[in-house]
N, C-alpha and C positions, 0 to 999 in steps of 0.2 A: 496034422498041424501041430506043432508043439504049445503053441501059445495057450490053447486048451487046458492042456495038462498042467503048465505054469499057474494058470490063473486059478485052478481049482486049489492047488497049494496056497495061493495067495488068501483065498477066502477064507482060511481056516485061521488066520491072522486078524465077486460082480459077477415083403410077403411076394404073386407074380404077377404084377400090373406092369404090362410091358409097353403099354400104351397111355397117351395123357387122357385125362377126362373130360368128357363135353359138358359144356357149361349149359346149363338149360334156363333161358330167359323168360319174363323176368325173375330177378333173383329177389328173396325175401331181403328187409332192410333192417339195419340195426341203428335205433336212433338213442343220440345221448351219449355222454362219455363222462367220465370221472378222473379225479387225479390219480397218478399212477402211485402216489404213495397209499392209496387205499389196497392196492394189491400186495398182499403179504409176500415173503419169500416162500419159494417152494417149487413144487412140480405141478404143471397144468396141462391137461389136454386139451386141444382145442378142435372142435367139430366144424369140418366145411361143410358137410352135406353127407347123403348116404345115396347107394345104388344097390344094385344086385350083379353078383359075379358067379363064373362057373365054378363049380365045386371043384372040378379036376386040377384047377389051377392054382389051388390053395392047399392047406392041409388039413382039410375035411376027411372025415371018415367015409364020405359019400363022393362017388364018382359022376354021378348024374345031377343034372339039375342045377338050380342057382341057388346062393344065399344072400340075404342082406350084409352088406359091408358098410361100415362107416369109413370117412375119408378124414383120417386124424392127423395133427401134427403136434408136438410139444414145446411147451415154454418153461424155462427154469428161470427164477428170479433170485438173484443173490444180492440184496442191498440194491445197488444202481448197476449192476451187471445182469443182462438179458441175453438169453441163449436160447435158440430154436433148434430143434430135432426135427429137420425138414422143414417146408415152408408151405405145403400144400400147393396147390395150381393157382394161378392168376387168370384173367379172364383171355389171355392171349395164347393159352396152351391150344394145341392142335387136337380136336375133338373125336374121340372114337367111343368114349364110355359117357354115360349120362349121369352128372351128379346133380341128383335131385335137391332142390333148395338150398344151392350153392351161394355163399356169401364170400367175398374176397378176404383172403386171410389179414390184411392190413385193416379191413372194416373192423372184422371182429376184436383184432387186440385194441384198435381205438377205441372200442366201448369201454376198455376197462383204461383207459387214458395211457395205452403205450403207442406211442409215435413211430412211425417206421425207423427214423434216425436213431432212436433209443436202442435196437437191435445191435448188439455187438458182434456177434458170433452165430453161426449157421453150421450145423453139422449135418451133412447130406449122407443119409442110410445108403442111397443108391441115385442113380440118374433119371428114373423114370419121372414123368413130367408130373404126375399127381403127387409127388415128393419134392420136386426140384423147380416146378414152375413159377413158384413166387418168389424166387431169389432178387430179380429185378427190383422187388417192391420194398425192400430194404439195402439202401445205398450204401450204408457205413458199414456194414458187416463184414468181417472176416470169415471166411468159409473153408471148413474143414470137409475135404473129399479126396478119394483116392483119384491118381492120376487115370486110371483105366475108366473110371466112370465119368470123370471130368471130360474126357476126349468124347465117350459116348454121347454125354449131354451136349456138346458143341455141334455133334455131327446130328443129332436127334432133332435139336432145336435150332434149326438154321437161322431162323427168324431172328434169334437174339444172340448168334453165335459171335457177333463183331463186338457187343456188348460184355458178353462173357469173357471175352480175349483183352479186352479192357480193363476189366476187373482182374484178370489175372497179372496182366502186365504192372498194376498198380500196388502189387504186393499184397493184396486181400485175399489170396487164395494160397491157403497150406495144404500141400499135397501129404496124405497119409499112407506110408510105405509098410507100415509096421503097427502094432498096439502103440497105442499113445495116450499117456496121462496128461489130458488138459489141464486140470487142476488137481489138486490132492482128493484122492479116493473117486475121481471122476475119468474114467477111461473109454476110449475108442477102442473096439476089438474088429480086427480086420477079419471077415468070415468068408467072403468068397464065394458063396453059395448060391444066393439068388440072382446076382450078376457078378460079372468079371470083379468088380472091386465094391460089392456090397460090405458093409460095416454094420455093427451095433453098439450100444452105447451101455456101459455099467456105472452105475452110481452108487456108492455108499453115502446115503444123505446124512446120516447119523448113525450111532451105534444101534443094530437092531433093525435097521430100516435101509433095505438094500433094494435097487430097481435094476431090471435090464430090458432095455427097450430093443426088441429084435429085429427093427425094420420090416422087410417082407420075407425075411427067411421064414417066417410061419405067421398064419394069420389068426388062428383060434385059440386063445389062450390056454383053455382047459388041454387042447391037443399038443400044445407046445411043450407044457408042463410034462406029458407023455412020451415027449421026444419023438413025435410025430412030425416029419417034415414034409417038404413039397414034394410033389412028382416031378419025373424028370422033365416035364412039359412047361413047369415052372421054374427050372434051375438052370443057371451056367454049370454050376459043377454039383450033381448029387451026393458025391461023396463028401465034401465041403459043407452041404447042408446038412447031410445026415450027423456030421461030426459036431457041426456047432449045436443041433437039437439034442443030442446027446448031452452036451454042456449044459442047455437050458434045463434039461432033467433034474441034473444034478444039483444045481444051484437053486432051482424051486424047491426041491425038497429040503433044503437048509435054510428057507425062509425069504429068499428074493421075491420079490414080486415082478411077475413077468408081464409086461406091455407091449402090445403089436400095434401097428399103425391103421388096422382096419377090423378089429373087433368091435361091434358096438357093445360088447360087455365091459368094456374098459370104462366106459362112461358111469356104469353102476358103482365103480371102485371109489367115485369121488362125489362132491357136491358142485352143483351150477350156480357159481357165485356170481357170474356175469353171463349175459346170453352166449351161449356155445363155449364156454370156458369152464372147465370143471377142475376143481383143486384137488390132488390125487394125495398131496403130502401137506 
């Protein structure tokens, strides 16, 4: 794919959950809220809960056993603009994987004074329900997604298919068919490794501060940096996944901070400023 060769030149001048998580009841509660003006501009990791997942479906160096994973999504605040990278799962998701100590994404954001209607944009890295199941919680958001994964989402989440179709007809869905700059220095990268339409996000937040959010093209940050991708069991296209992980290895060596959706180590990169909300930038 020529996109990665192009992007490497630009920089010189940016995981396999195939089913939706299971909600474990009762879930812990978050009490209280604050004014949204108290949340500074920047990048935040949001923790929904944790679970265990087979190593063979991740980019682990182990084939046997399981490892603890986190269920994360990301928030970017730029003045009055609120962008989510994935949404996490909502209580209506179809269960197969137990998410321990799960809290609904809207409640977590609410603890920082962010109401659902304030979310203006959602970028879906792929259609799996632990990443997309919370779409319906944010009614005003414009959704960036590839057509392949949008169609897969409608088929997977038939309970909400009519609502998703209504969202599409309202003009609130923008289909991503190639690399796309959402705003200056913030790009959607078409990866097509983990799923048929999976994407990643690259953001030059400021000079010398670059982030690459991989989606589920890889799980463990340290192995991502080494270019170690998924097994064939966890991919739509092994070759696309490998090409993207080669790119990850290149940009990480030049200072880009690599962030995944499931590595608990991501949380250690930031400070928990509100319950389950970690400021990374």
